[in-house]
DOKETOR-196772 format. One line per field, with one value per residue: residue number from 1; residue in one letter; x, y, z of N, C-alpha, C in turn. Coordinates in pm, 1 decimal, decimal comma. Each point is the difference from the previous one (the first is absolute). Example, Ala and Ser with C-alpha at 12.3 -4.5 7.8 and 13.67 -1.06 7.14 Angstrom:
% DOKETOR-196772
pos <- c(1	2);
code <- c(A	S);
n.u <- c(1319,0	-35,0);
n.v <- c(-569,0	105,0);
n.w <- c(780,0	-72,0);
ca.u <- c(-89,0	82,0);
ca.v <- c(119,0	119,0);
ca.w <- c(0,0	6,0);
c.u <- c(90,0	-77,0);
c.v <- c(120,0	109,0);
c.w <- c(0,0	73,0);
This chain:
% DOKETOR-196772
pos <- c(1	2	3	4	5	6	7	8	9	10	11	12	13	14	15	16	17	18	19	20	21	22	23	24	25	26	27	28	29	30	31	32	33	34	35	36	37	38	39	40	41	42	43	44	45	46	47	48	49	50	51	52	53	54	55	56	57	58	59	60	61	62	63	64	65	66	67	68	69	70	71	72	73	74	75	76	77	78	79	80	81	82	83	84	85	86	87	88	89	90	91	92	93	94	95	96	97	98	99	100	101	102	103	104	105	106	107	108	109	110	111	112	113	114	115	116	117	118	119	120	121	122	123	124	125	126	127	128	129	130	131	132	133	134	135	136	137	138	139	140	141	142	143	144	145	146	147	148	149	150	151	152	153	154	155	156	157	158	159	160	161	162	163	164	165	166	167	168	169	170	171	172	173	174	175	176	177	178	179	180	181);
code <- c(M	P	R	Q	T	A	S	T	E	R	Q	W	Y	A	I	H	T	Y	S	G	Y	E	D	R	V	A	E	N	L	R	Q	R	I	E	S	M	D	M	A	D	K	I	F	D	V	I	V	P	T	E	K	Q	I	E	I	K	H	G	K	R	K	T	V	D	K	K	I	F	P	G	Y	V	L	V	N	M	I	V	T	D	D	S	W	F	V	V	R	N	T	P	N	V	T	G	F	I	G	S	G	T	T	P	T	P	M	S	E	E	E	V	K	T	I	K	Q	R	M	G	V	E	E	P	T	Y	E	V	D	L	E	K	G	E	T	V	N	I	V	D	G	P	F	K	D	F	D	G	Q	V	D	D	V	D	K	S	K	G	K	I	K	V	L	V	N	M	F	G	R	E	T	P	V	E	L	D	F	L	Q	V	R	K	I);
n.u <- c(11206,3	22,6	130,1	-23,1	72,3	48,8	-65,0	107,2	-22,1	-56,2	-96,6	-42,0	-113,4	-38,1	-116,2	-38,5	-112,6	-109,9	-36,7	10,1	98,8	56,7	-102,0	-82,6	73,4	12,4	-129,0	-34,9	81,7	-47,7	-120,4	30,3	53,3	-105,3	-98,8	75,9	6,2	-40,1	-21,7	83,5	-94,4	-123,4	43,4	-42,2	-128,4	5,8	-115,0	73,5	-31,7	-79,9	-2,2	-125,9	-23,7	-116,4	-35,9	-112,2	-79,5	108,2	23,3	74,2	74,3	71,7	63,4	21,9	85,7	-13,2	129,4	10,0	-118,4	-25,1	63,1	80,2	59,6	104,4	38,6	91,3	43,4	36,2	-74,1	22,7	20,9	72,6	63,1	2,6	33,2	78,8	63,2	-14,6	13,9	-123,1	-36,0	113,0	28,9	87,6	130,5	42,3	29,2	116,2	-92,2	62,6	103,0	-31,6	-35,3	104,0	-71,1	29,8	102,4	36,0	-42,3	52,8	109,3	-11,0	-28,8	94,5	74,2	-41,1	22,9	115,6	-30,6	-4,5	57,2	-130,3	1,0	-40,7	-114,0	-9,5	-128,3	95,6	-20,1	114,9	-68,8	-22,7	-130,7	17,2	-75,3	23,9	15,2	120,5	-1,3	83,7	38,3	-72,5	-47,5	129,5	-2,0	84,7	115,5	21,9	97,3	0,0	55,2	7,4	26,0	124,8	-61,0	-67,2	67,4	-91,8	40,3	-95,6	-27,2	-26,1	-110,5	78,0	-98,5	-42,9	67,2	84,5	-37,9	130,2	-65,7	77,3	-44,5	-60,9	37,2	-17,9	59,5	22,0	-89,3	7,5	-7,7);
n.v <- c(6241,6	105,8	-29,8	92,8	81,6	-37,4	113,1	60,1	40,5	97,6	-40,6	87,3	-69,1	-19,4	-10,5	-92,8	74,1	-57,7	59,7	104,9	-87,6	109,9	74,5	-93,3	-7,7	133,0	6,5	-94,6	61,3	116,7	-58,4	-49,7	119,0	53,8	-68,2	18,2	107,0	76,3	73,7	-103,5	-45,2	30,8	113,3	9,6	37,6	41,1	66,5	18,5	112,1	78,7	122,4	-9,9	107,9	-53,3	38,9	-31,8	32,1	73,4	-120,6	61,3	-109,6	-12,9	-77,5	-115,2	18,3	-126,6	13,8	-119,2	6,5	-84,8	101,4	-68,6	97,0	-84,4	48,7	-83,1	-96,9	-38,0	-86,1	-128,1	27,6	111,8	-64,2	-107,4	80,2	72,9	-99,9	-48,5	132,0	-9,2	-28,8	-56,6	52,9	81,2	-23,5	124,0	-71,9	-56,6	-77,1	-67,8	57,2	60,8	101,1	44,6	97,9	90,5	51,5	27,8	-122,4	-55,1	73,1	-25,7	-125,8	-1,4	64,8	-81,7	-95,0	64,1	13,0	110,3	64,5	-20,4	-98,5	62,9	-61,5	26,3	-3,5	88,3	15,6	23,9	106,2	-31,6	2,3	116,3	3,1	132,3	-48,6	63,8	119,6	89,3	-123,1	12,5	-121,8	25,0	-40,6	-100,6	-1,4	-116,5	88,5	1,9	-111,3	75,1	-132,5	46,0	93,1	-95,4	37,4	64,5	-7,3	91,4	-35,5	128,4	-14,6	108,7	76,1	-122,1	-4,5	-102,2	5,3	-21,7	-82,1	34,9	-121,6	-5,2	-126,8	56,4	85,9	-124,1	-31,2	-131,2	18,4);
n.w <- c(11434,9	-81,1	-2,8	90,2	-72,7	114,7	9,9	47,2	-123,7	70,8	-82,3	-91,5	12,3	-125,7	63,7	-82,5	-0,1	40,5	-111,2	79,8	13,2	-53,3	45,9	-46,5	-112,3	-2,5	32,8	-88,7	-83,3	42,5	-6,5	-120,0	-25,1	63,1	-55,4	-107,6	76,9	-101,7	109,2	21,0	-84,0	43,3	-54,0	-126,0	0,9	-126,5	-7,4	-110,7	66,1	-71,5	49,2	-40,9	-71,4	31,6	-120,4	58,8	-97,1	-26,8	50,5	92,5	-16,9	112,2	-86,4	63,3	-98,1	-33,2	27,7	61,7	-61,0	99,9	62,8	80,7	70,2	5,7	116,9	-51,8	79,0	-122,3	70,4	13,4	129,9	-19,4	-98,0	79,2	103,5	-78,6	-60,4	123,2	-6,9	51,6	-125,0	43,2	-120,3	59,0	1,9	-17,1	-106,0	-26,3	-48,4	93,9	-65,9	114,5	-77,6	70,3	56,1	-92,5	66,5	-126,5	-38,6	108,7	-20,5	-130,3	30,6	94,0	-90,1	-94,9	91,7	22,2	-128,1	72,8	-101,2	8,5	-88,9	-107,8	24,2	-128,7	-25,6	-28,7	-131,5	-60,3	-42,4	127,2	-16,6	64,0	108,2	-1,3	124,8	-6,8	56,7	-51,7	-34,9	111,2	-27,3	-14,3	-127,5	16,0	-64,1	64,0	32,7	135,3	52,1	111,9	7,1	-15,9	-74,8	-63,2	-106,6	-72,3	-126,4	-4,5	-126,1	31,1	-72,4	-10,2	-37,6	-31,1	114,8	-9,2	129,7	30,3	83,4	104,9	27,4	117,1	28,1	119,0	-82,9	-39,9	-93,9	-21,6	-130,6);
ca.u <- c(25,3	136,7	88,4	36,7	134,3	-15,3	69,0	-8,2	-33,6	-142,6	-29,1	-142,3	-47,2	-140,0	-76,0	-121,4	-120,2	-120,7	-35,9	-106,3	27,9	129,7	-6,2	-25,1	125,7	93,8	-45,2	24,8	144,2	44,2	-42,9	82,4	135,7	-6,6	-35,3	103,4	124,5	90,3	33,6	143,7	30,0	-92,1	1,0	-101,4	-92,1	-75,2	-79,1	26,5	-116,1	20,5	-124,8	-45,8	-128,2	-93,7	-113,0	-108,7	-129,5	21,8	42,4	143,2	36,3	134,9	-2,8	127,8	3,9	115,7	95,0	18,3	-104,4	40,4	133,9	31,9	145,1	42,0	141,7	29,9	117,4	-57,3	47,3	-106,8	-113,4	-68,6	-60,7	-117,6	-104,1	-57,1	-57,5	-121,1	-101,8	-116,7	-13,1	129,2	22,2	143,0	97,1	45,1	136,0	5,5	-27,5	-43,4	93,8	-44,2	97,3	-16,2	-18,3	115,8	-20,1	-55,2	-143,0	-66,4	4,9	-97,4	-134,7	-23,6	-19,4	-132,4	-98,9	9,5	-45,1	-124,9	-80,7	-62,6	-20,8	-142,7	-53,7	-122,1	-47,4	-7,4	110,5	12,2	-95,9	-136,6	-76,6	-40,9	-78,1	59,9	-107,4	36,0	95,1	-46,3	-45,2	-108,7	-96,9	64,5	48,7	132,6	65,8	120,2	121,3	112,6	-33,9	118,2	-41,6	79,8	-52,7	-146,1	-50,3	-16,4	-10,7	-118,4	-14,6	-136,3	-25,8	-51,2	14,1	38,4	131,8	21,8	86,2	34,2	-33,5	47,2	-102,3	13,8	-84,5	-135,0	-75,9	-59,5	-58,1	-13,7	-132,6);
ca.v <- c(142,2	30,3	52,1	139,2	32,1	84,1	127,8	66,7	138,5	24,7	73,6	11,5	-88,1	19,8	-125,1	13,7	-47,2	17,9	142,6	32,5	-66,0	47,9	36,0	-122,4	-75,8	68,7	-25,0	-142,8	-20,5	55,7	-94,2	-121,4	32,7	-3,1	-132,7	-97,8	52,4	29,1	142,3	17,9	-22,2	79,6	123,5	100,1	-34,8	120,0	5,1	134,8	80,2	144,4	74,1	65,3	69,4	-43,8	91,2	-62,9	65,7	127,5	-17,4	-26,2	-78,9	-55,7	-146,0	-70,8	-89,7	-89,5	32,2	-124,1	-96,4	-140,2	-21,2	41,1	-0,1	-61,7	16,8	-125,9	-80,6	-121,7	-132,7	-95,4	23,8	126,8	-16,9	-84,7	78,5	97,5	-68,1	-72,6	90,2	-4,5	95,1	33,7	-89,7	-26,7	109,8	43,5	-49,9	-108,3	-130,8	9,7	85,8	139,9	100,6	119,7	127,8	86,8	105,5	115,2	-27,3	11,0	141,4	68,3	-38,3	61,7	143,5	15,8	-25,9	103,7	129,3	39,5	74,3	-101,1	30,6	8,2	-99,1	61,3	-71,9	90,8	-14,9	104,4	-13,1	-16,2	122,5	17,2	118,6	66,8	11,2	92,3	103,4	104,1	-58,4	-92,8	-30,5	-11,2	-132,3	8,2	-126,0	-20,2	11,2	-54,5	-48,2	-1,6	-77,6	33,3	122,2	-5,7	105,0	-31,8	115,6	-18,2	99,6	53,0	82,0	133,5	100,8	-63,9	-64,1	-86,0	57,8	-99,2	37,5	-101,1	-23,4	-112,3	-112,7	9,6	106,7	-49,6	-134,2	-54,3	13,1);
ca.w <- c(15,0	-41,3	104,1	-23,7	46,1	118,3	-6,4	129,9	-29,1	-19,1	-122,0	-34,5	-106,0	-38,9	-10,7	-79,8	69,1	-79,3	-0,4	94,4	128,2	48,4	142,3	75,0	-0,6	89,7	137,7	28,1	9,0	129,4	104,2	-13,5	48,0	145,8	51,6	-34,2	55,8	-111,6	4,4	-20,1	-141,6	-81,9	77,6	-33,6	-107,9	-39,0	-122,3	-49,1	-39,1	-5,1	8,7	-122,3	12,9	-102,8	-16,3	-74,6	22,0	67,2	139,4	11,7	117,8	-1,6	15,5	-9,8	-115,5	0,7	-106,5	-74,8	37,0	-9,8	55,7	136,5	17,3	125,7	34,4	68,2	-32,4	-59,5	41,0	-30,8	90,3	-28,1	-132,2	19,8	69,5	-93,5	-116,8	36,4	54,5	-89,9	-110,4	-60,2	-113,6	-12,0	0,4	-131,4	-20,5	-97,8	61,5	139,4	72,5	-1,8	-42,4	83,1	-68,5	19,8	99,2	-72,2	-18,4	130,3	37,0	-85,4	45,1	130,8	-22,6	-59,8	106,5	101,6	-51,5	64,7	-96,1	-85,6	-140,9	-31,9	-91,6	-53,0	-117,9	-115,0	-93,0	-101,4	-110,2	50,1	20,1	138,3	35,6	115,9	99,1	106,9	-37,1	-93,1	-127,2	31,9	-106,6	-129,6	-37,2	-59,6	-31,5	81,8	-80,2	74,8	134,6	87,4	117,7	117,7	62,1	7,7	-90,4	-141,9	-88,9	-83,8	-105,9	2,4	-117,7	36,1	-105,9	-124,8	2,2	115,6	101,9	102,8	137,0	94,0	102,6	91,3	-42,1	55,9	-65,9	-125,1	-1,2	-134,7	-63,4);
c.u <- c(145,4	82,8	38,0	142,7	-14,2	84,8	-14,2	-40,7	-150,4	-20,2	-150,7	-31,0	-145,8	-66,0	-128,7	-116,6	-117,2	-40,7	-119,6	23,4	128,2	-1,4	-18,9	127,1	98,9	-36,7	25,6	148,6	54,0	-37,6	86,2	142,5	3,3	-22,6	107,9	138,7	104,3	44,8	149,0	40,8	-89,3	-29,5	-115,3	-82,8	-76,0	-77,2	19,2	-127,3	41,0	-136,3	-30,5	-130,9	-85,3	-112,3	-101,2	-128,8	17,3	45,3	148,2	24,0	139,6	-8,4	142,6	-8,8	125,2	89,6	20,1	-107,1	49,5	137,8	11,0	151,8	35,6	149,8	38,4	137,4	-56,6	73,1	-111,6	-123,8	-75,7	-69,6	-131,2	-114,6	-68,1	-74,5	-131,9	-101,9	-118,7	-1,9	132,0	22,4	148,0	85,0	26,5	146,5	-3,3	-18,6	-49,9	93,2	-45,9	112,4	-20,4	-17,8	124,9	-33,9	-67,6	-151,6	-76,7	-7,1	-104,9	-142,9	-32,1	-20,5	-139,9	-110,0	-3,4	-47,4	-135,3	-93,4	-64,4	-7,0	-150,0	-37,6	-134,2	-39,6	-25,8	122,7	-1,9	-99,4	-144,2	-66,8	-50,3	-84,2	63,0	-112,5	29,1	99,1	-56,0	-50,5	-112,0	-99,2	60,1	36,5	137,1	57,0	128,7	121,8	119,0	-48,2	129,1	-38,8	78,4	-54,8	-150,9	-65,6	-19,5	-6,9	-114,7	-2,0	-146,3	-16,4	-63,5	27,8	55,9	139,3	16,4	100,7	31,6	-28,2	49,0	-98,8	40,8	-92,0	-144,8	-85,3	-66,2	-68,1	-15,2	-139,6	-38,6);
c.v <- c(27,5	55,2	142,5	21,3	97,9	125,4	66,1	145,5	15,9	88,2	3,2	-92,8	32,6	-137,2	29,2	-58,8	5,0	146,2	24,9	-59,4	52,1	29,9	-123,4	-85,6	62,9	-27,9	-145,0	-27,4	53,6	-94,5	-126,1	23,8	-11,0	-142,6	-105,4	47,8	27,1	147,1	26,0	-20,6	82,3	127,8	96,2	-48,2	127,6	-22,3	141,9	70,7	146,0	67,8	63,9	70,5	-44,5	100,4	-69,7	69,8	128,6	-8,9	-38,2	-84,9	-58,0	-149,5	-54,6	-96,8	-85,2	35,3	-121,6	-99,8	-142,9	-28,5	53,6	-6,6	-53,3	22,5	-120,4	-53,5	-131,7	-123,5	-95,4	28,2	127,0	-6,6	-77,5	78,7	95,8	-70,9	-70,0	84,5	-4,1	117,6	51,8	-98,2	-25,0	124,4	42,6	-42,2	-112,4	-133,3	17,4	88,5	145,0	93,9	125,0	124,6	84,5	106,9	120,8	-16,1	23,2	146,2	79,3	-29,3	66,6	150,2	25,0	-20,5	114,1	136,0	33,1	71,9	-100,1	44,0	-3,2	-108,7	54,8	-71,8	95,1	-21,7	114,1	-26,8	-15,3	136,0	3,9	125,9	58,9	31,7	101,9	102,7	96,0	-54,3	-101,4	-6,0	2,4	-145,7	18,2	-137,9	-8,1	0,4	-64,4	-41,4	-6,9	-68,0	37,5	123,1	-2,0	105,6	-55,5	130,1	-30,1	110,8	41,4	92,0	132,4	95,8	-59,8	-60,9	-81,0	64,8	-106,4	54,4	-111,5	-10,4	-115,1	-111,1	14,7	105,1	-45,9	-133,8	-42,9	24,8	-134,9);
c.w <- c(-38,0	115,9	-37,8	47,8	114,8	-15,3	136,4	-17,6	-17,3	-121,9	-22,5	-116,9	-29,9	-4,9	-74,2	77,5	-97,3	11,1	91,9	138,1	65,8	150,3	88,0	9,3	97,5	145,7	39,6	19,1	132,2	114,9	-2,9	51,2	151,9	51,2	-28,4	41,9	-109,8	-2,1	-19,4	-146,9	-93,3	79,6	-27,6	-117,6	-35,0	-130,0	-52,8	-48,2	-7,7	4,7	-134,9	30,0	-117,0	-7,2	-89,1	38,3	81,8	144,7	1,4	124,5	-19,1	28,6	-6,0	-116,4	8,7	-118,7	-90,0	41,3	-19,9	56,8	141,8	11,3	137,9	18,2	85,7	-35,8	-51,2	50,4	-39,0	84,2	-35,9	-136,1	13,2	64,5	-97,6	-112,2	33,7	75,3	-96,4	-98,8	-55,5	-114,2	-23,5	12,3	-143,8	-12,0	-101,6	72,0	141,8	82,5	-6,7	-43,6	85,5	-85,3	25,6	104,0	-63,3	-19,9	130,4	43,1	-78,2	46,5	132,7	-12,6	-54,1	104,4	100,7	-45,7	62,2	-96,3	-94,8	-146,1	-27,5	-98,7	-47,8	-128,0	-117,7	-87,6	-99,6	-113,0	45,1	18,3	143,7	14,8	124,9	97,9	109,6	-53,6	-104,4	-133,8	19,6	-116,1	-141,0	-22,7	-62,2	-23,1	81,3	-92,2	69,6	138,7	79,9	130,5	124,2	73,1	16,2	-87,4	-140,1	-78,2	-95,4	-104,5	-5,6	-120,5	43,3	-115,1	-128,1	-0,9	128,0	95,1	104,3	140,2	91,6	114,8	91,1	-50,1	46,7	-68,7	-128,7	21,3	-145,2	-52,6	-56,7);
């Protein structure tokens, strides 16, 4: 096992896990911290997620999506013991860094990730793209067909070009007002 340079400063590190095991790794790591009495060296474990609104088959639901699939963030002081506890947690493939020395994340990176996680306003996830043909199922243009001109995921709106009176007219609609043809 490589000797880690003992740092008295706690910093955030990214650890790589098998994809899909992030929550399990975080839970296992929290249990190991407690059982191996490492709370004075390993302080926090988070799986970065953000809320997104998914619209599929006309149904809207809010889901937690992982910002960085395959990664877990750990706030710790790196010593040989703390490195060993984290590195030997099941499904952890290693620290992000050169060789066996973990590279700490910058304060700016951590701040940006935490802000993104703390955003209560979810983003929209929809399976429509510019150029696709849709049928309007609700509102004053019900039963009209149109072509998607713009998708605004932050507002949950799309702009559809509807052919009326021989010319294309842009109409702004909610994602739920249309369905793919």
